[in-house]
NUBA-236142 format. One line per field, with one value per residue (C-alpha): residue number from 1; residue in one letter; z, y, x. Coordinates in steps of 0.02 Angstrom, whole numbers, plus 32768, in hexadecimal, padded with zeros to 4 digits. Last residue first. Layout:
zavex: (NUM	...)
zator: (A	...)
Z: (Z	...)
Y: (Y	...)
X: (X	...)
//
This chain:
zavex: (495	494	493	492	491	490	489	488	487	486	485	484	483	482	481	480	479	478	477	476	475	474	473	472	471	470	469	468	467	466	465	464	463	462	461	460	459	458	457	456	455	454	453	452	451	450	449	448	447	446	445	444	443	442	441	440	439	438	437	436	435	434	433	432	431	430	429	428	427	426	425	424	423	422	421	420	419	418	417	416	415	414	413	412	411	410	409	408	407	406	405	404	403	402	401	400	399	398	397	396	395	394	393	392	391	390	389	388	387	386	385	384	383	382	381	380	379	378	377	376	375	374	373	372	371	370	369	368	367	366	365	364	363	362	361	360	359	358	357	356	355	354	353	352	351	350	349	348	347	346	345	344	343	342	341	340	339	338	337	336	335	334	333	332	331	330	329	328	327	326	325	324	323	322	321	320	319	318	317	316	315	314	313	312	311	310	309	308	307	306	305	304	303	302	301	300	299	298	297	296	295	294	293	292	291	290	289	288	287	286	285	284	283	282	281	280	279	278	277	276	275	274	273	272	271	270	269	268	267	266	265	264	263	262	261	260	259	258	257	256	255	254	253	252	251	250	249	248	247	246	245	244	243	242	241	240	239	238	237	236	235	234	233	232	231	230	229	228	227	226	225	224	223	222	221	220	219	218	217	216	215	214	213	212	211	210	209	208	207	206	205	204	203	202	201	200	199	198	197	196	195	194	193	192	191	190	189	188	187	186	185	184	183	182	181	180	179	178	177	176	175	174	173	172	171	170	169	168	167	166	165	164	163	162	161	160	159	158	157	156	155	154	153	152	151	150	149	148	147	146	145	144	143	142	141	140	139	138	137	136	135	134	133	132	131	130	129	128	127	126	125	124	123	122	121	120	119	118	117	116	115	114	113	112	111	110	109	108	107	106	105	104	103	102	101	100	99	98	97	96	95	94	93	92	91	90	89	88	87	86	85	84	83	82	81	80	79	78	77	76	75	74	73	72	71	70	69	68	67	66	65	64	63	62	61	60	59	58	57	56	55	54	53	52	51	50	49	48	47	46	45	44	43	42	41	40	39	38	37	36	35	34	33	32	31	30	29	28	27	26	25	24	23	22	21	20	19	18	17	16	15	14	13	12	11	10	9	8	7	6	5	4	3	2	1)
zator: (I	K	M	K	K	L	P	P	A	Q	L	D	L	Q	A	I	T	S	A	T	F	P	I	R	Q	S	I	R	K	G	I	T	E	V	Q	F	G	L	Q	Q	L	Q	G	H	L	S	D	L	I	R	R	G	D	F	I	F	A	P	K	L	M	A	Q	Y	I	R	E	Y	D	L	E	K	F	I	D	W	E	T	C	I	V	I	A	H	A	N	D	C	A	E	Y	P	D	S	A	I	S	V	L	S	L	G	R	E	P	D	E	A	S	A	T	S	H	S	L	D	Q	M	I	Q	E	K	K	V	K	P	D	Y	I	H	L	R	A	G	E	D	M	L	Y	K	S	I	H	I	S	S	S	E	R	T	D	G	T	D	K	K	F	A	F	G	L	L	A	I	K	K	D	T	V	T	N	F	L	C	S	I	I	R	A	A	F	R	R	R	Q	Y	E	N	L	E	I	V	Q	Q	W	Y	R	A	V	E	P	L	N	L	A	E	C	L	Y	V	L	N	L	V	D	K	Q	F	C	S	G	G	F	G	A	V	S	A	K	L	F	R	N	G	I	R	Q	D	T	G	I	A	H	A	V	E	E	V	D	A	G	T	V	E	C	L	A	S	I	S	N	I	S	S	I	R	Q	A	L	F	A	N	A	A	L	K	S	L	E	S	S	W	T	N	T	T	I	I	R	T	K	P	V	W	R	V	Y	I	S	S	L	T	E	I	A	R	Q	G	E	P	T	E	D	G	G	I	L	V	R	D	P	N	K	L	D	S	I	A	T	G	E	A	L	F	E	P	N	S	L	V	Q	F	S	L	D	S	K	T	N	A	S	F	I	R	Q	I	S	E	A	A	R	V	P	V	T	S	K	E	V	V	I	K	Y	G	T	A	V	Q	A	I	R	R	A	C	A	E	I	Y	K	L	D	A	A	R	G	K	G	L	G	F	T	K	T	P	T	N	V	S	I	F	I	I	D	A	E	R	V	A	K	D	I	D	T	S	F	F	L	N	I	G	R	Q	A	E	V	V	E	Q	L	G	P	E	F	I	P	L	Q	D	S	N	W	A	Q	I	R	E	E	N	V	D	V	V	T	V	A	I	E	P	C	M	Q	A	I	V	S	C	T	P	G	G	V	Y	G	A	G	I	C	C	I	R	K	V	P	G	M)
Z: (46AC	4619	4638	45FB	4598	45DF	4588	4504	4545	452C	45E6	45FC	46B3	4738	4706	472B	473E	47B7	484C	48C3	4977	4981	4A3E	4A7C	49E4	496D	4913	4856	4816	4790	47F4	48A7	490E	49C9	4A37	4AE0	4B7B	4BE1	4BA4	4AF3	4B10	4B58	4AC3	4A47	4A9E	4A2D	4993	49DC	4958	48C4	487B	4870	4919	4933	49EC	4A25	4AD0	4AE6	4B56	4B6F	4B9C	4C41	4C7E	4BD6	4BDC	4C89	4C4F	4BB1	4C11	4B78	4B42	4A8E	4A6A	4AA1	4A0A	4990	4903	48C4	48A3	4940	4951	4A00	4A15	4A7A	4ADC	4B92	4BAA	4B12	4ADF	4B93	4BA5	4B05	4B42	4B1F	4ABA	4A20	4A07	4961	4945	4940	48A8	4842	4881	4845	479D	4777	46BF	46B3	473C	46ED	474A	46E8	46F4	47A3	47D5	47A6	47F9	4898	48A3	4880	4903	4985	496E	492D	4995	4A1D	49BE	4A0F	49BF	4A0C	4980	4994	490A	489A	4804	47A2	4836	4827	476F	478D	481D	47BD	472F	47A1	480A	476D	475E	46B2	46FC	47BA	47DD	4896	4880	48E7	48C2	481C	47C7	4863	48B6	493B	49B2	497B	4A0F	49D2	4A31	49E8	49B2	490F	4901	48B2	4865	490B	493A	48DB	4836	4854	487A	47E4	4770	47AB	4787	46DA	46AC	46DE	467D	45E5	45DC	45CF	4552	44E7	44E6	44AC	442B	43DF	43BF	434C	42FD	42C9	427C	4215	41E2	419C	4130	4170	41D1	421D	4254	42A0	42FA	4347	437A	43CE	4429	4463	449D	44FF	4551	4583	45B2	463A	46BD	46B4	4668	46A7	4755	4781	478C	4730	4744	46A6	4688	469C	46AB	460D	4567	4505	45A9	45D8	4694	4678	4634	46D7	4746	46E8	46F4	47AF	47CA	4757	47C7	476C	47A5	46F6	4701	4766	46FD	4659	4697	46CF	4620	45D6	465C	4628	4574	45A2	4608	4580	44FC	4568	456D	44AF	4494	450A	44AB	4401	442C	446C	43DA	435E	4396	4397	42EE	42A5	42E5	42A1	4320	43B3	4445	44E8	4551	4510	453C	45F5	4648	46CE	4677	45D2	45DE	45C1	4539	44DD	44C7	4472	440B	43CA	439B	433C	42E0	42AC	426B	4209	41C0	41F1	4253	4307	437C	442E	4496	4544	4579	460A	4678	471E	4761	4703	472C	47E3	47E8	478B	47F0	4825	4777	46F3	4690	45D5	459C	44E5	44A1	43F3	43B0	4357	4320	431B	42D7	4306	42E4	4233	426B	423F	425A	41CD	41EF	42A9	4289	4208	4285	4305	4285	4252	4309	430B	4285	42E7	436E	440E	44BC	450D	4513	446E	4471	442B	4411	4402	43A3	43B5	43E6	4434	4455	43C5	438A	443C	444E	43AB	43D9	4486	443E	43C1	4449	44B0	441C	43F4	441B	4403	4398	43E7	4439	43B1	4316	42B6	432C	43E6	4484	443D	44A6	4515	44E8	4589	458A	4593	4510	453F	450E	44FF	44FD	456D	458E	4518	454A	4605	45EF	4585	45FC	4697	46FD	475F	47B0	47C9	47DA	47DF	4893	48C1	48BC	48B1	4955	4976	48CA	48DA	4989	4957	48BE	491C	4911	489E	48D7	4867	4887	4904	49B6	4A04	498C	48E9	4884	48D2	489C	47EB	47ED	482B	47A4	4717	467D	4699	46A3	46DD	46E3	46E4	46FF	46CA	4734	47AC	4722	477C	47F7	4775	46FB	4786	47AA	46F0	46DA	4779	474D	4690	468F	4714	46F4	46F2	4636	45D0	4600	45F2	45F5	4610	4604	4578	4542	449E	43FF)
Y: (3DE2	3E58	3F0A	3F5B	3FF8	40A1	4103	417E	4224	42C0	42DD	42D1	42A9	42F6	43AC	43EF	44A9	4523	44B4	4496	44C1	455B	4572	458C	452E	455B	44BE	44BC	443D	43B8	432E	434E	4396	43B5	43F3	43B1	441E	43E4	447C	4449	439E	43EB	445F	43D3	4359	4368	434C	42B1	4234	4296	41F9	422C	4281	42AD	42CB	4320	4330	43BC	436E	42B5	424F	4204	429F	42AE	41FA	4210	42B0	4255	41D3	4173	4179	41B5	4131	40AB	40D4	408C	410A	40C1	4125	418D	41CA	41F4	4254	4261	41C3	41A1	4131	413B	4083	4048	40B7	4071	3FBC	3F1F	3F7D	3F39	3F79	3FAC	3FF7	3F4A	3F2B	3FAB	3F6E	3EC0	3F05	3F59	3F8B	3F83	4004	403C	3FB3	3F5E	3EA3	3EA4	3F27	3EBA	3E21	3E81	3EC1	3E16	3DC0	3E43	3E20	3EA3	3EB9	3F3B	3F94	3FDA	4007	404B	4090	40C7	4146	4130	4195	40F5	40BC	4158	413A	4081	40A1	411E	40A1	400F	4079	40B1	3FFE	3FB1	3F08	3F15	3EB7	3EA5	3EFA	3F6A	4007	4026	3FF4	3F95	3FDB	404F	40C2	40E5	4122	4178	4167	41D4	417D	41E1	4244	42E0	437F	43D4	4356	43BD	439D	42E2	42D3	4340	42D5	423B	4291	42C8	421C	41D0	4250	423F	4183	41A0	422B	41B4	4131	41AC	41ED	413F	414B	41E2	419D	40FE	4163	41C8	412A	40CD	404C	3FB4	3F73	4020	4028	3F79	3FA4	403F	3FDD	3F5A	3FE4	4027	3F79	3F58	4003	3FF3	3F3C	3EF1	3F78	402C	40C9	416B	413E	41E8	422B	428B	4247	4268	41B2	41CE	427E	428F	42DB	4301	4314	43A6	4392	433F	43E0	443C	43A8	4386	443C	443E	43A0	43E4	447C	4518	456E	4584	450E	4482	4490	4478	43D4	439C	43C2	433C	42C5	42EC	42BB	4221	41DE	4205	41AE	4113	4108	411C	4099	401F	402F	4024	3F84	3F32	3F72	3F2C	3E79	3E8B	3EE1	3E54	3DCA	3E11	3E67	3E3D	3EB3	3E72	3F08	3F0D	3E55	3E80	3E24	3DA0	3CFF	3D5B	3D39	3C7E	3C88	3D04	3C7A	3C0C	3C9B	3CC4	3C0F	3C10	3CAD	3C5A	3BC0	3C2C	3C8D	3D3C	3CF5	3D2D	3DBF	3DCC	3E6B	3E72	3F23	3F9C	3F04	3EE5	3E3F	3E42	3EF8	3EDB	3E49	3EA4	3F46	3F4B	3F16	3F59	3EE5	3EFC	3E48	3E1A	3D99	3D65	3CC4	3C2C	3BA0	3AF2	3A42	3999	38E2	38DF	3936	39E3	3A15	3A94	3AD8	3AEC	3B47	3BB5	3BDD	3C17	3C87	3CD0	3CF2	3D5C	3DCA	3E6C	3E60	3E01	3E2A	3D82	3D3E	3CE2	3C6A	3BBA	3B6B	3AB1	3A27	3974	3948	39AC	396D	39AA	3A3D	3A80	3A6D	3AC8	3B57	3B68	3B6E	3BF2	3C60	3C49	3C79	3D13	3D97	3E3F	3EC0	3F5B	3F42	3ECF	3ED1	3E5A	3E04	3E1B	3E4A	3E31	3E80	3E03	3DA0	3D3F	3CB3	3CBB	3C41	3C15	3B69	3B4A	3A9D	3A58	39A0	398C	3A33	3A0F	3965	39AC	3A3B	39D2	3A5C	3A7D	3B01	3AD6	3B39	3ADB	3AA0	3A8D	3B48	3BA7	3C08	3C0F	3C57	3CDE	3D12	3D1B	3D85	3E0D	3E8E	3E4B	3E04	3D85	3CDC	3CAD	3C89	3C16	3B8C	3B40	3BDB	3BD5	3B20	3B54	3BDC	3B63	3AE5	3B62	3B05	3B51	3B19	3B6C	3AF5	3B31	3AB4	3B06	3AF4	3B7D	3C02	3CA9	3C66	3BFE	3C90	3CFF	3C85	3C73	3D2C	3D3E	3CB1	3CCA	3D85	3DA0	3CF7	3C43	3C24	3BA5	3BB5	3B1F	3B27	3A94	3A7C	3AF2	3ACC	3A6D	3A87)
X: (C8FD	C8EB	C8BB	C81C	C835	C810	C788	C7C8	C80C	C7A6	C792	C84E	C865	C8D5	C8DA	C82E	C832	C7E4	C806	C775	C79E	C72F	C716	C664	C628	C59B	C563	C56A	C4EC	C4E8	C53B	C573	C600	C5F4	C684	C651	C65A	C5C4	C565	C591	C543	C4A5	C492	C4AE	C438	C3A0	C40C	C45F	C425	C46A	C4BE	C575	C574	C62B	C644	C6E4	C736	C7B5	C7EA	C80B	C772	C737	C6D9	C683	C644	C5F8	C5A3	C56D	C50A	C4CC	C416	C426	C4AA	C42E	C3C1	C441	C45D	C501	C5A1	C5B4	C667	C6A5	C748	C7E8	C7C3	C7F3	C75B	C6E9	C6F2	C6DF	C646	C5FB	C5FD	C664	C6E6	C73E	C7EF	C83D	C8EB	C93A	C8CC	C92E	C9D5	C9AA	C974	CA1C	CA20	C963	C94A	C8A6	C84C	C7C3	C7DA	C823	C7A3	C70F	C75B	C781	C6CF	C684	C6EF	C6C0	C608	C58E	C4EF	C511	C59D	C63B	C6E0	C77F	C7EA	C89F	C8C1	C95A	C920	C8FD	C897	C82B	C806	C7E9	C772	C708	C6F3	C6C8	C653	C5F6	C5B8	C5C7	C594	C58E	C4EC	C4C1	C41A	C3A9	C40F	C466	C509	C53E	C5DB	C598	C5F6	C6A8	C70F	C7AD	C850	C8DA	C97A	C97C	C8DC	C929	C8E4	C8BD	C836	C7B7	C810	C81D	C764	C737	C79F	C742	C69C	C6D2	C712	C66B	C604	C676	C657	C59B	C5B6	C61C	C594	C50E	C58B	C593	C4D8	C4ED	C58B	C530	C4A1	C51D	C57A	C4E2	C53A	C4D7	C56E	C587	C4D2	C4DB	C57D	C530	C495	C501	C55D	C4B4	C483	C522	C51E	C468	C45C	C4CA	C4C7	C500	C4B7	C500	C537	C583	C4D3	C44C	C39C	C337	C30B	C24F	C20A	C1A3	C1D9	C13B	C0DE	C14F	C15D	C205	C250	C237	C261	C301	C335	C312	C377	C400	C418	C456	C4F5	C53C	C5D1	C57E	C4E1	C540	C58A	C4DC	C499	C50A	C4CA	C417	C43C	C4A3	C411	C393	C3FE	C40E	C350	C345	C3CC	C377	C2D3	C329	C385	C2E5	C27E	C2FD	C2DF	C221	C21F	C289	C217	C175	C109	C098	C079	C02F	BFFC	BF49	BF37	BF48	BFDA	BFB7	BF82	BF96	C050	C043	BFBD	C02D	C0AE	C02C	BFE7	C095	C0AF	C009	C041	C0E3	C08A	C00E	C0A1	C0D6	C167	C17B	C18C	C14A	C153	C108	C0DD	C0E7	C0FF	C0A5	C0E1	C186	C1A9	C17B	C1F5	C27F	C27D	C335	C36C	C2F8	C287	C26F	C288	C28B	C210	C24B	C1FF	C245	C1D0	C215	C1F9	C243	C217	C25E	C2FC	C33B	C3EF	C400	C352	C377	C41A	C3C4	C339	C3B8	C40B	C361	C33D	C3DA	C38C	C3A4	C428	C3FE	C3C0	C3A0	C2EF	C2F8	C264	C266	C1BB	C1D4	C179	C1B8	C269	C2F7	C3A8	C414	C3AC	C3A5	C460	C482	C40E	C45C	C50C	C4D6	C48E	C52D	C59B	C532	C5B5	C560	C5BA	C608	C6B2	C6F4	C685	C6F5	C76E	C785	C725	C676	C5ED	C596	C4F9	C4D9	C45A	C39C	C361	C2AE	C26E	C1B2	C164	C1ED	C214	C2A8	C2F3	C2E8	C339	C3C6	C3EC	C406	C45B	C3BC	C34E	C296	C1F5	C14E	C14D	C206	C21F	C17B	C16A	C224	C245	C1BF	C1F8	C2AF	C285	C228	C2B4	C33D	C3E2	C438	C487	C3FE	C438	C3B6	C3E8	C3A5	C3D0	C47E	C495	C465	C4EB	C56F	C541	C55B	C51B	C470	C3BC	C31B	C286	C1D2	C143	C09F	C001	C03A	C03C	C057	C0D7	C132	C134	C17A	C207	C226	C245	C2AC	C327	C332	C355	C3D9	C429	C3F0	C404	C3A5	C2ED	C27B	C1BE	C149	C08D	C05B	BFAA	BF9B	C001)
//
């Protein structure tokens, strides 16, 4: 195979769009086409309002779009012309059948493989970019082998992404590592070298790791599981800190200075781990262990998930307890709906979970987020509200505010669920004057630590994660009666 001239990516989502935009910028001689069946999404990529928000992404797309970066719904044409085809479609957790709630649903991966086999000719390198269970590449290869044509040959590689939403562009331009897995045959090694030749344009060779296909696939699941484990670990310590009087920020700093541990992913918060990857991948790992008759290992990783859910239930219960054990008809301002700052992604956001617990108790929520659209918030809550028996009533409790001051006006409490920087800069004296008294702030992301004294001077009752704050008047109830912290996660309602 000669120099790569054309790359096609099937899937214009959070991985495919940013990844291929950066490849186009770093490799101006290669034509990169991102394709998707969703015409509305492709139109957004070709507009001034991109379908996703990511710092730096708009500038990269505008610099390359129409030059060597293209977004199209013509999947067949892009596949036929490409030398390398990335598969970057969604791999959600199965919602029914064998492995429900844990196993990855590979229907979109399979559909891509069948379509590629149907329309492609010549030699193609097909790269799984989506997070997939171990040996998924083998399934893709079987589809190709069963649909082989005399003028068609394939090599299948695994090239998982390790970018983090909110820092995706910097992660792509300066990655910790690029992982490429392929067959241990001469043909497989040549395919690995071809894909490596793309990344080496801007990534040092020492950061490009090559393995066999199965190691590459498992490494992605294992990496996310280890990161999720750290988050659940520090969140478990945050509960202990609140009871003993320790400060989880100080504890995290102390243990993070140990070089064997390090300080990354030791930030306790209500969020736990959100987004599209961690929970899905840990559940996938649990299912894999169960399927391979490793029940003890499966239970170990399942506990990581359960601690994540416990942290959210615990925070919601604390809100209810502080508000005199009832939030019925009380206005609560929920600041932040994205699962983390600098992204508009709401998948597995803590805000959804906190909202559904409070809605089930009859709270009136007024929600503000600078990047998440009203339609997305209402869609997330319509699918996740705890008020499954009366979904219309549940959504009637929700209002979307155009700014944080509107959300907080006449509210009983403020709940900070996303660590947007603007929430540190609000005029809290103005907010306090407009709230009902006593006025509560529940800082679920520890972004107001430096303001706690000032907020208390204003008159706020301040509650935060992993720290017991001394109040002038102890409003916090001694027992939590509203939510069962041992209860299983609430089931999604049907609509």
